[in-house]
SENUPA-870530 format. One record per atom (N, C-alpha, C, O): residue number from 1; residue in one letter; atom name; x, y, z. Coordinates in nm, 3 decimals, padded with zeros to 5 digits. Each point is the difference from the previous one (the first is absolute). Example, Ala and Ser with C-alpha at 12.3 -4.5 7.8 and 13.67 -1.06 7.14 Angstrom:
<recs>
- k, r, a, px, py, pz
- 1, a, N, 01.319, -00.569, 00.780 .
- 1, a, CA, -00.089, 00.119, 00.000 .
- 1, a, C, 00.090, 00.120, 00.000 .
- 1, a, O, 00.104, -00.002, 00.066 .
- 2, s, N, -00.139, 00.107, -00.138 .
- 2, s, CA, 00.082, 00.119, 00.006 .
- 2, s, C, -00.077, 00.109, 00.073 .
- 2, s, O, 00.051, 00.111, 00.017 .
</recs>
This chain:
<recs>
- k, r, a, px, py, pz
- 1, m, N, 06.926, 07.065, 04.494 .
- 1, m, CA, 00.005, 00.122, -00.066 .
- 1, m, C, 00.114, 00.099, 00.027 .
- 1, m, O, -00.012, 00.042, 00.115 .
- 2, d, N, 00.114, 00.011, -00.177 .
- 2, d, CA, 00.093, 00.073, 00.045 .
- 2, d, C, -00.061, 00.151, 00.018 .
- 2, d, O, -00.117, 00.026, -00.027 .
- 3, s, N, 00.205, 00.065, 00.073 .
- 3, s, CA, -00.071, 00.093, 00.050 .
- 3, s, C, 00.002, 00.103, -00.153 .
- 3, s, O, -00.075, 00.098, 00.006 .
- 4, k, N, 00.136, -00.112, -00.106 .
- 4, k, CA, -00.004, 00.084, -00.103 .
- 4, k, C, -00.107, -00.046, -00.085 .
- 4, k, O, -00.050, 00.090, -00.068 .
- 5, n, N, -00.007, -00.223, 00.050 .
- 5, n, CA, -00.113, -00.033, -00.047 .
- 5, n, C, -00.118, 00.036, 00.071 .
- 5, n, O, -00.104, 00.031, -00.058 .
- 6, g, N, 00.117, -00.034, 00.179 .
- 6, g, CA, -00.105, 00.036, 00.102 .
- 6, g, C, -00.026, 00.188, -00.031 .
- 6, g, O, -00.106, 00.062, -00.012 .
- 7, r, N, 00.221, -00.022, 00.007 .
- 7, r, CA, -00.021, 00.161, -00.029 .
- 7, r, C, -00.068, 00.027, -00.129 .
- 7, r, O, -00.089, 00.082, -00.023 .
- 8, n, N, 00.135, -00.150, -00.042 .
- 8, n, CA, -00.056, 00.016, -00.168 .
- 8, n, C, -00.146, -00.059, -00.035 .
- 8, n, O, -00.062, 00.007, -00.107 .
- 9, l, N, 00.021, -00.073, 00.242 .
- 9, l, CA, -00.136, -00.070, -00.030 .
- 9, l, C, -00.080, 00.119, 00.082 .
- 9, l, O, -00.110, 00.031, -00.045 .
- 10, s, N, 00.148, 00.025, 00.140 .
- 10, s, CA, -00.048, 00.100, 00.084 .
- 10, s, C, -00.022, 00.140, -00.100 .
- 10, s, O, -00.102, 00.067, -00.018 .
- 11, i, N, 00.216, -00.053, -00.029 .
- 11, i, CA, -00.047, 00.124, -00.121 .
- 11, i, C, -00.099, -00.017, -00.105 .
- 11, i, O, -00.077, 00.089, -00.036 .
- 12, a, N, 00.083, -00.234, -00.022 .
- 12, a, CA, -00.118, -00.001, -00.092 .
- 12, a, C, -00.143, -00.015, 00.042 .
- 12, a, O, -00.102, 00.023, -00.065 .
- 13, c, N, 00.120, -00.078, 00.220 .
- 13, c, CA, -00.129, 00.000, 00.031 .
- 13, c, C, -00.039, 00.139, 00.077 .
- 13, c, O, -00.101, 00.022, 00.067 .
- 14, m, N, 00.174, 00.036, -00.087 .
- 14, m, CA, -00.043, 00.156, 00.080 .
- 14, m, C, -00.053, 00.091, -00.162 .
- 14, m, O, -00.106, 00.059, -00.021 .
- 15, l, N, 00.207, -00.077, -00.059 .
- 15, l, CA, -00.018, 00.067, -00.142 .
- 15, l, C, -00.153, -00.051, -00.042 .
- 15, l, O, -00.083, 00.080, -00.044 .
- 16, l, N, 00.057, -00.215, 00.062 .
- 16, l, CA, -00.123, -00.041, -00.059 .
- 16, l, C, -00.118, 00.042, 00.073 .
- 16, l, O, -00.105, 00.031, -00.057 .
- 17, i, N, 00.122, -00.030, 00.178 .
- 17, i, CA, -00.131, 00.063, 00.106 .
- 17, i, C, -00.009, 00.141, -00.024 .
- 17, i, O, -00.111, 00.040, 00.036 .
- 18, i, N, 00.197, 00.069, -00.091 .
- 18, i, CA, 00.013, 00.123, -00.034 .
- 18, i, C, -00.062, 00.015, -00.100 .
- 18, i, O, -00.069, 00.102, -00.007 .
- 19, c, N, 00.072, -00.202, -00.112 .
- 19, c, CA, -00.060, 00.005, -00.120 .
- 19, c, C, -00.138, -00.019, 00.017 .
- 19, c, O, -00.076, 00.053, -00.081 .
- 20, l, N, 00.030, -00.122, 00.176 .
- 20, l, CA, -00.134, -00.090, 00.009 .
- 20, l, C, -00.066, 00.131, 00.044 .
- 20, l, O, -00.084, 00.057, -00.069 .
- 21, i, N, 00.135, -00.003, 00.212 .
- 21, i, CA, -00.074, 00.103, 00.056 .
- 21, i, C, -00.025, 00.102, -00.093 .
- 21, i, O, -00.119, 00.028, -00.016 .
- 22, s, N, 00.225, 00.051, -00.066 .
- 22, s, CA, -00.020, 00.079, -00.090 .
- 22, s, C, -00.121, -00.031, -00.132 .
- 22, s, O, -00.078, 00.078, -00.056 .
- 23, a, N, 00.098, -00.200, 00.040 .
- 23, a, CA, -00.138, -00.023, -00.057 .
- 23, a, C, -00.129, -00.033, 00.041 .
- 23, a, O, -00.098, -00.008, -00.074 .
- 24, i, N, 00.100, -00.013, 00.206 .
- 24, i, CA, -00.148, 00.033, 00.079 .
- 24, i, C, -00.019, 00.124, -00.017 .
- 24, i, O, -00.090, 00.034, -00.076 .
- 25, d, N, 00.176, 00.072, 00.147 .
- 25, d, CA, -00.014, 00.125, -00.011 .
- 25, d, C, -00.056, 00.041, -00.148 .
- 25, d, O, -00.108, 00.059, -00.002 .
- 26, l, N, 00.160, -00.080, -00.096 .
- 26, l, CA, -00.037, 00.071, -00.149 .
- 26, l, C, -00.131, -00.090, -00.024 .
- 26, l, O, -00.079, 00.048, -00.081 .
- 27, f, N, 00.047, -00.167, 00.136 .
- 27, f, CA, -00.133, -00.054, -00.009 .
- 27, f, C, -00.116, 00.080, 00.036 .
- 27, f, O, -00.091, 00.027, -00.078 .
- 28, l, N, 00.099, 00.014, 00.209 .
- 28, l, CA, -00.094, 00.066, 00.095 .
- 28, l, C, -00.013, 00.110, -00.034 .
- 28, l, O, -00.111, 00.050, 00.021 .
- 29, a, N, 00.203, 00.023, -00.078 .
- 29, a, CA, -00.016, 00.144, -00.033 .
- 29, a, C, -00.077, 00.001, -00.158 .
- 29, a, O, -00.078, 00.092, -00.024 .
- 30, i, N, 00.098, -00.181, -00.065 .
- 30, i, CA, -00.078, -00.024, -00.117 .
- 30, i, C, -00.136, -00.065, 00.017 .
- 30, i, O, -00.083, 00.002, -00.090 .
- 31, w, N, 00.056, -00.074, 00.239 .
- 31, w, CA, -00.126, -00.040, -00.010 .
- 31, w, C, -00.090, 00.088, 00.093 .
- 31, w, O, -00.121, -00.018, 00.012 .
- 32, l, N, 00.183, 00.104, 00.044 .
- 32, l, CA, -00.065, 00.081, 00.110 .
- 32, l, C, -00.005, 00.115, -00.023 .
- 32, l, O, -00.101, 00.041, 00.056 .
- 33, i, N, 00.164, 00.062, -00.121 .
- 33, i, CA, 00.037, 00.108, -00.039 .
- 33, i, C, -00.052, 00.051, -00.121 .
- 33, i, O, 00.044, -00.050, -00.104 .
- 34, d, N, -00.155, 00.169, 00.095 .
- 34, d, CA, -00.019, 00.027, -00.128 .
- 34, d, C, 00.061, 00.141, -00.039 .
- 34, d, O, -00.042, 00.107, 00.045 .
- 35, p, N, 00.165, -00.125, -00.149 .
- 35, p, CA, 00.062, 00.126, 00.006 .
- 35, p, C, -00.039, 00.103, -00.063 .
- 35, p, O, 00.074, 00.096, -00.019 .
- 36, s, N, -00.201, -00.103, -00.025 .
- 36, s, CA, -00.052, 00.136, -00.031 .
- 36, s, C, -00.085, 00.068, 00.107 .
- 36, s, O, -00.069, 00.099, -00.027 .
- 37, n, N, 00.074, -00.155, 00.149 .
- 37, n, CA, -00.090, 00.051, 00.125 .
- 37, n, C, 00.116, 00.064, 00.066 .
- 37, n, O, 00.069, -00.074, 00.071 .
- 38, e, N, -00.040, 00.182, -00.079 .
- 38, e, CA, 00.098, 00.071, 00.058 .
- 38, e, C, 00.021, 00.011, 00.155 .
- 38, e, O, 00.105, 00.020, 00.060 .
- 39, l, N, -00.228, -00.038, -00.010 .
- 39, l, CA, -00.010, 00.002, 00.173 .
- 39, l, C, 00.026, -00.139, 00.025 .
- 39, l, O, 00.087, -00.007, 00.088 .
- 40, t, N, -00.130, -00.122, -00.132 .
- 40, t, CA, 00.015, -00.111, 00.032 .
- 40, t, C, 00.110, -00.058, -00.001 .
- 40, t, O, 00.020, -00.090, 00.081 .
- 41, l, N, 00.105, 00.139, -00.198 .
- 41, l, CA, 00.106, -00.032, -00.057 .
- 41, l, C, 00.092, 00.086, 00.113 .
- 41, l, O, 00.088, -00.069, 00.051 .
- 42, r, N, -00.095, 00.184, -00.013 .
- 42, r, CA, 00.059, 00.098, 00.105 .
- 42, r, C, -00.013, -00.082, 00.138 .
- 42, r, O, 00.103, 00.005, 00.067 .
- 43, l, N, -00.220, -00.086, -00.006 .
- 43, l, CA, -00.033, -00.040, 00.093 .
- 43, l, C, 00.071, -00.141, 00.028 .
- 43, l, O, 00.044, -00.037, 00.108 .
- 44, t, N, -00.043, -00.034, -00.228 .
- 44, t, CA, 00.019, -00.123, -00.006 .
- 44, t, C, 00.182, -00.027, -00.033 .
- 44, t, O, 00.063, -00.082, 00.067 .
- 45, e, N, 00.000, 00.161, -00.173 .
- 45, e, CA, 00.093, -00.018, -00.022 .
- 45, e, C, 00.124, 00.078, 00.071 .
- 45, e, O, 00.008, 00.122, -00.007 .
- 46, k, N, 00.069, -00.184, 00.062 .
- 46, k, CA, 00.092, 00.074, 00.088 .
- 46, k, C, 00.115, 00.063, -00.068 .
- 46, k, O, 00.059, 00.093, 00.055 .
- 47, n, N, -00.022, -00.138, -00.174 .
- 47, n, CA, 00.113, 00.031, -00.043 .
- 47, n, C, -00.016, 00.170, -00.089 .
- 47, n, O, -00.072, 00.012, -00.099 .
- 48, p, N, 00.130, 00.068, 00.139 .
- 48, p, CA, -00.056, 00.117, -00.119 .
- 48, p, C, 00.038, 00.031, -00.128 .
- 48, p, O, -00.061, 00.079, -00.072 .
- 49, v, N, 00.184, -00.153, 00.036 .
- 49, v, CA, 00.012, -00.026, -00.112 .
- 49, v, C, -00.056, -00.077, -00.091 .
- 49, v, O, 00.012, 00.030, -00.119 .
- 50, i, N, -00.092, -00.154, 00.164 .
- 50, i, CA, -00.091, -00.057, -00.068 .
- 50, i, C, -00.138, 00.084, -00.037 .
- 50, i, O, -00.053, 00.021, -00.110 .
- 51, v, N, 00.016, 00.018, 00.238 .
- 51, v, CA, -00.121, 00.105, 00.004 .
- 51, v, C, -00.004, 00.088, -00.111 .
- 51, v, O, -00.100, 00.016, -00.070 .
- 52, k, N, 00.226, 00.048, 00.051 .
- 52, k, CA, 00.012, 00.091, -00.106 .
- 52, k, C, 00.002, -00.034, -00.104 .
- 52, k, O, -00.070, 00.066, -00.077 .
- 53, m, N, 00.144, -00.180, 00.021 .
- 53, m, CA, 00.009, -00.064, -00.110 .
- 53, m, C, -00.166, -00.057, -00.034 .
- 53, m, O, -00.038, 00.023, -00.115 .
- 54, a, N, -00.038, -00.078, 00.186 .
- 54, a, CA, -00.139, -00.029, -00.026 .
- 54, a, C, -00.084, 00.114, -00.010 .
- 54, a, O, -00.098, -00.005, -00.074 .
- 55, l, N, 00.127, 00.114, 00.146 .
- 55, l, CA, -00.081, 00.106, -00.021 .
- 55, l, C, 00.020, 00.048, -00.146 .
- 55, l, O, -00.101, 00.028, -00.065 .
- 56, i, N, 00.239, -00.016, 00.002 .
- 56, i, CA, 00.043, 00.076, -00.124 .
- 56, i, C, -00.084, -00.102, -00.118 .
- 56, i, O, -00.052, 00.046, -00.101 .
- 57, t, N, 00.051, -00.170, 00.133 .
- 57, t, CA, -00.006, -00.083, -00.111 .
- 57, t, C, -00.149, -00.043, 00.015 .
- 57, t, O, -00.066, -00.013, -00.103 .
- 58, g, N, 00.002, -00.012, 00.239 .
- 58, g, CA, -00.159, -00.001, 00.000 .
- 58, g, C, -00.017, -00.173, 00.021 .
- 58, g, O, -00.103, -00.061, 00.026 .
- 59, d, N, 00.223, 00.015, -00.043 .
- 59, d, CA, -00.032, -00.166, 00.011 .
- 59, d, C, 00.129, -00.067, 00.015 .
- 59, d, O, 00.096, 00.076, -00.012 .
- 60, w, N, -00.069, -00.195, 00.033 .
- 60, w, CA, 00.106, -00.081, 00.020 .
- 60, w, C, 00.117, -00.025, -00.105 .
- 60, w, O, 00.096, -00.067, 00.039 .
- 61, s, N, -00.098, 00.108, -00.148 .
- 61, s, CA, 00.063, 00.008, -00.134 .
- 61, s, C, 00.142, -00.004, 00.051 .
- 61, s, O, 00.079, -00.090, -00.031 .
- 62, v, N, -00.050, 00.185, 00.106 .
- 62, v, CA, 00.155, 00.048, 00.039 .
- 62, v, C, 00.021, -00.019, 00.137 .
- 62, v, O, 00.110, 00.036, 00.042 .
- 63, v, N, -00.191, -00.085, 00.037 .
- 63, v, CA, 00.040, -00.014, 00.128 .
- 63, v, C, 00.026, -00.156, 00.030 .
- 63, v, O, 00.079, -00.038, 00.086 .
- 64, i, N, -00.148, -00.039, -00.159 .
- 64, i, CA, 00.040, -00.152, 00.003 .
- 64, i, C, 00.155, -00.018, -00.023 .
- 64, i, O, 00.084, -00.037, 00.082 .
- 65, p, N, -00.065, 00.085, -00.253 .
- 65, p, CA, 00.141, -00.032, -00.019 .
- 65, p, C, 00.123, 00.055, 00.072 .
- 65, p, O, 00.113, -00.049, 00.003 .
- 66, c, N, -00.164, 00.175, 00.062 .
- 66, c, CA, 00.121, 00.046, 00.088 .
- 66, c, C, 00.014, -00.044, 00.136 .
- 66, c, O, 00.103, 00.022, 00.064 .
- 67, k, N, -00.229, -00.099, -00.003 .
- 67, k, CA, 00.017, -00.087, 00.124 .
- 67, k, C, 00.096, -00.087, -00.049 .
- 67, k, O, 00.111, -00.005, 00.052 .
- 68, i, N, -00.148, -00.076, -00.165 .
- 68, i, CA, 00.079, -00.133, -00.048 .
- 68, i, C, 00.126, 00.018, 00.009 .
- 68, i, O, 00.084, -00.066, 00.063 .
- 69, f, N, -00.068, 00.182, -00.147 .
- 69, f, CA, 00.168, 00.039, -00.018 .
- 69, f, C, 00.047, 00.023, 00.118 .
- 69, f, O, 00.102, -00.066, 00.025 .
- 70, g, N, -00.150, 00.157, 00.082 .
- 70, g, CA, 00.038, 00.048, 00.127 .
- 70, g, C, 00.069, -00.151, 00.079 .
- 70, g, O, 00.115, -00.021, 00.037 .
- 71, t, N, -00.216, -00.051, -00.033 .
- 71, t, CA, 00.032, -00.141, 00.072 .
- 71, t, C, 00.113, -00.065, -00.037 .
- 71, t, O, 00.091, -00.037, 00.073 .
- 72, l, N, -00.106, 00.022, -00.227 .
- 72, l, CA, 00.129, -00.049, -00.082 .
- 72, l, C, 00.124, 00.036, 00.014 .
- 72, l, O, 00.093, -00.078, -00.020 .
- 73, l, N, -00.077, 00.208, 00.057 .
- 73, l, CA, 00.131, 00.101, -00.007 .
- 73, l, C, 00.051, -00.016, 00.136 .
- 73, l, O, 00.121, 00.005, 00.021 .
- 74, s, N, -00.209, -00.026, 00.079 .
- 74, s, CA, 00.024, -00.045, 00.147 .
- 74, s, C, 00.060, -00.116, -00.001 .
- 74, s, O, 00.107, 00.001, 00.061 .
- 75, v, N, -00.143, -00.121, -00.117 .
- 75, v, CA, -00.010, -00.099, 00.005 .
- 75, v, C, 00.165, -00.035, -00.059 .
- 75, v, O, 00.075, -00.071, 00.068 .
- 76, m, N, -00.037, 00.122, -00.182 .
- 76, m, CA, 00.100, -00.004, -00.106 .
- 76, m, C, 00.117, 00.077, 00.120 .
- 76, m, O, 00.104, -00.059, 00.029 .
- 77, t, N, -00.134, 00.177, 00.025 .
- 77, t, CA, 00.086, 00.082, 00.093 .
- 77, t, C, 00.062, -00.094, 00.133 .
- 77, t, O, 00.119, -00.010, 00.027 .
- 78, i, N, -00.222, -00.051, 00.040 .
- 78, i, CA, 00.042, -00.091, 00.089 .
- 78, i, C, 00.063, -00.115, -00.040 .
- 78, i, O, 00.070, -00.056, 00.084 .
- 79, i, N, -00.080, 00.004, -00.206 .
- 79, i, CA, 00.108, -00.101, -00.070 .
- 79, i, C, 00.132, 00.061, -00.022 .
- 79, i, O, 00.105, -00.053, 00.035 .
- 80, m, N, -00.111, 00.136, -00.080 .
- 80, m, CA, 00.144, 00.055, -00.039 .
- 80, m, C, 00.093, 00.001, 00.123 .
- 80, m, O, 00.112, -00.047, 00.018 .
- 81, i, N, -00.211, 00.128, 00.070 .
- 81, i, CA, 00.080, 00.066, 00.165 .
- 81, i, C, 00.064, -00.161, 00.030 .
- 81, i, O, 00.119, -00.026, 00.012 .
- 82, y, N, -00.229, -00.070, -00.003 .
- 82, y, CA, 00.068, -00.125, 00.068 .
- 82, y, C, 00.064, -00.061, -00.065 .
- 82, y, O, 00.061, -00.078, 00.073 .
- 83, r, N, -00.031, 00.063, -00.182 .
- 83, r, CA, 00.101, -00.041, -00.107 .
- 83, r, C, 00.104, 00.067, 00.005 .
- 83, r, O, 00.089, -00.057, -00.063 .
- 84, k, N, -00.044, 00.191, 00.128 .
- 84, k, CA, 00.097, 00.083, 00.030 .
- 84, k, C, 00.059, -00.044, 00.127 .
- 84, k, O, 00.120, -00.023, 00.014 .
- 85, n, N, -00.201, 00.015, 00.068 .
- 85, n, CA, 00.029, -00.008, 00.149 .
- 85, n, C, -00.140, -00.097, 00.059 .
- 85, n, O, -00.117, 00.035, -00.012 .
- 86, k, N, 00.145, -00.111, 00.052 .
- 86, k, CA, -00.115, -00.110, 00.075 .
- 86, k, C, -00.049, 00.041, 00.107 .
- 86, k, O, -00.119, -00.019, 00.025 .
- 87, k, N, 00.200, 00.085, 00.057 .
- 87, k, CA, -00.026, 00.019, 00.144 .
- 87, k, C, -00.114, 00.155, -00.014 .
- 87, k, O, -00.099, 00.010, 00.074 .
- 88, k, N, 00.135, 00.095, -00.176 .
- 88, k, CA, -00.078, 00.140, -00.023 .
- 88, k, C, -00.123, -00.038, -00.048 .
- 88, k, O, -00.107, 00.048, 00.037 .
- 89, g, N, 00.126, -00.148, -00.134 .
- 89, g, CA, -00.119, -00.017, -00.117 .
- 89, g, C, -00.116, -00.126, 00.118 .
- 89, g, O, -00.123, -00.002, -00.009 .
- 90, f, N, 00.180, -00.059, 00.077 .
- 90, f, CA, -00.109, -00.086, 00.088 .
- 90, f, C, -00.074, 00.109, 00.098 .
- 90, f, O, -00.122, -00.005, 00.016 .
- 91, f, N, 00.221, 00.122, 00.058 .
- 91, f, CA, -00.097, 00.077, 00.072 .
- 91, f, C, -00.054, 00.096, -00.093 .
- 91, f, O, -00.111, 00.038, 00.040 .
- 92, v, N, 00.145, 00.016, -00.148 .
- 92, v, CA, -00.088, 00.068, -00.081 .
- 92, v, C, -00.138, -00.081, -00.040 .
- 92, v, O, -00.112, 00.047, 00.023 .
- 93, c, N, 00.129, -00.150, -00.074 .
- 93, c, CA, -00.126, -00.095, -00.037 .
- 93, c, C, -00.084, -00.023, 00.119 .
- 93, c, O, -00.123, 00.003, -00.005 .
- 94, l, N, 00.201, -00.030, 00.126 .
- 94, l, CA, -00.097, -00.013, 00.120 .
- 94, l, C, -00.082, 00.131, 00.041 .
- 94, l, O, -00.119, 00.006, 00.033 .
- 95, g, N, 00.214, 00.097, -00.044 .
- 95, g, CA, -00.090, 00.131, 00.028 .
- 95, g, C, -00.144, 00.005, -00.085 .
- 95, g, O, -00.106, 00.002, 00.062 .
- 96, v, N, 00.108, 00.002, -00.214 .
- 96, v, CA, -00.077, -00.003, -00.087 .
- 96, v, C, -00.112, -00.110, 00.034 .
- 96, v, O, -00.120, 00.027, -00.007 .
- 97, f, N, 00.167, -00.143, 00.041 .
- 97, f, CA, -00.064, -00.097, 00.031 .
- 97, f, C, -00.116, 00.074, 00.122 .
- 97, f, O, -00.116, 00.031, -00.029 .
- 98, m, N, 00.172, -00.016, 00.147 .
- 98, m, CA, -00.064, 00.020, 00.102 .
- 98, m, C, -00.089, 00.120, -00.042 .
- 98, m, O, -00.118, -00.014, 00.032 .
- 99, f, N, 00.153, 00.135, -00.100 .
- 99, f, CA, -00.102, 00.076, -00.045 .
- 99, f, C, -00.137, -00.036, -00.065 .
- 99, f, O, -00.112, 00.050, 00.010 .
- 100, q, N, 00.168, -00.171, -00.092 .
- 100, q, CA, -00.103, -00.032, -00.090 .
- 100, q, C, -00.114, -00.116, 00.092 .
- 100, q, O, -00.113, -00.022, -00.044 .
- 101, i, N, 00.156, -00.029, 00.148 .
- 101, i, CA, -00.052, -00.067, 00.105 .
- 101, i, C, -00.097, 00.086, 00.053 .
- 101, i, O, -00.112, -00.043, 00.026 .
- 102, l, N, 00.151, 00.187, -00.003 .
- 102, l, CA, -00.084, 00.100, 00.079 .
- 102, l, C, -00.100, 00.052, -00.113 .
- 102, l, O, -00.110, 00.043, 00.034 .
- 103, l, N, 00.147, -00.048, -00.162 .
- 103, l, CA, -00.128, 00.033, -00.061 .
- 103, l, C, -00.103, -00.094, 00.004 .
- 103, l, O, -00.119, 00.024, 00.020 .
- 104, l, N, 00.177, -00.139, -00.043 .
- 104, l, CA, -00.116, -00.088, -00.012 .
- 104, l, C, -00.109, -00.009, 00.122 .
- 104, l, O, -00.118, -00.027, -00.018 .
- 105, l, N, 00.173, 00.050, 00.132 .
- 105, l, CA, -00.040, 00.003, 00.101 .
- 105, l, C, -00.112, 00.117, 00.003 .
- 105, l, O, -00.109, -00.008, 00.057 .
- 106, y, N, 00.153, 00.106, -00.122 .
- 106, y, CA, -00.076, 00.132, 00.017 .
- 106, y, C, -00.096, -00.013, -00.098 .
- 106, y, O, -00.103, 00.064, 00.017 .
- 107, l, N, 00.118, -00.160, -00.156 .
- 107, l, CA, -00.105, 00.001, -00.087 .
- 107, l, C, -00.120, -00.119, 00.085 .
- 107, l, O, -00.122, 00.017, -00.005 .
- 108, v, N, 00.177, -00.112, 00.065 .
- 108, v, CA, -00.086, -00.097, 00.058 .
- 108, v, C, -00.064, 00.060, 00.115 .
- 108, v, O, -00.118, -00.028, 00.021 .
- 109, f, N, 00.169, 00.092, 00.043 .
- 109, f, CA, -00.054, 00.047, 00.169 .
- 109, f, C, -00.050, 00.148, -00.007 .
- 109, f, O, -00.083, 00.052, 00.074 .
- 110, g, N, 00.152, 00.007, -00.179 .
- 110, g, CA, 00.009, 00.154, 00.001 .
- 110, g, C, -00.088, 00.074, 00.020 .
- 110, g, O, 00.019, 00.121, -00.002 .
</recs>
């Protein structure tokens, strides 16, 4: 495998893992947090924007699409950066990937 294919494969794998961790985060939020219980919501959800949206609506009807849209927007932005400049795109993807890994560690052990 040449370096171009290897780089493309590593980007694809990192993007897939980013999406999977985001899906796990969303699943756990839906499963564990009652958005109508303000105290539980504020103690468990660390994203203040998500907390505010859930408190306004009282359910996950706005939060779920926003979280999905945010993930998709991030992935599409990374792909656009990668297409323009492979090196910058790789490092941007690597940074987001590392933060997602830290999020997963927090969700599992946190």
